N, C-alpha and C positions, 0 to 999 in steps of 0.2 A: 672336834666340831662335827656336827651332823651334816650329812650331805643334803643339799637342797635341790629342788626340781624347778627348772626355769618356768614351767607352766604354773607354778604356785605363786609366782611374783605378781604383785599388783603394780599398776602404773606408778612410777616414782620410787618404787622399792629397789634397794640395792643390797646385795649380799656379798660379803668378802670372805675369802679363804684365808687360812693362816699364813699362806705364802704371799699374800698381797693381791692375788688375782681377784677380779671383781666381776660380778654378773648383776645386771639390772634390767628393769623394764622401764623404758622411757615414758614420759607423760603421754606420748602418742601410741603407746602399747608395743613399741619395737623392743626386741631383745638386744642388749648392748653387752659386749664382753671385753674384758681386758685380761690377757693371759700371756704367760711367758712363751717365747718361741722355743721350739724344740731343736730345729735344725741349725739355728744360729743364735748367737747371743742377742738379747733384746726382747721386745714386747710387740704384741699385735693387739689392736683394738678394732672391733668389728661391730656393725649394727645390721640387723636383718631387714634392710630396706633396699630398694632398687637403686643402683648407682646411676649417676648422671655425670656429665662432664664437669659441672661446677659444684657438685655435692658429693664429696668422697664418703664412702661407707666403710673404708678400711684405712688404718694407719699402721705402718711398720716403723719402729723406732728402736734405738738402743738406749734412749733416755727415759728413765722412770717418770720424771716430771712431765715430759711430753705425752707419755702414754696416759697418765692420770688426767691431764688437761683435755686430751681428746675424748676420754671416757665421759668426763663431765659435760663437754660440749655436745657429744652425741646424745646424752641423756636429756639435754635441754632442747636441742634442735629437731629431734625425731620424735 
């Protein structure tokens, strides 16, 4: 698979790696990433938006389904 550059992504576009990690550009233009954690088992999902008390911009989980759901939610909400 060819490497992709996050700056090449259009709003709403998602790219997936062979290992299941995902990178997308939300409808609002924010970068959303789902990747495997290195230091511990599990996954991290992040969005390049400013965090607030009621709007999380990062999720740490050991559950693949929870990571994918968070990625999809961040793609919609940001």
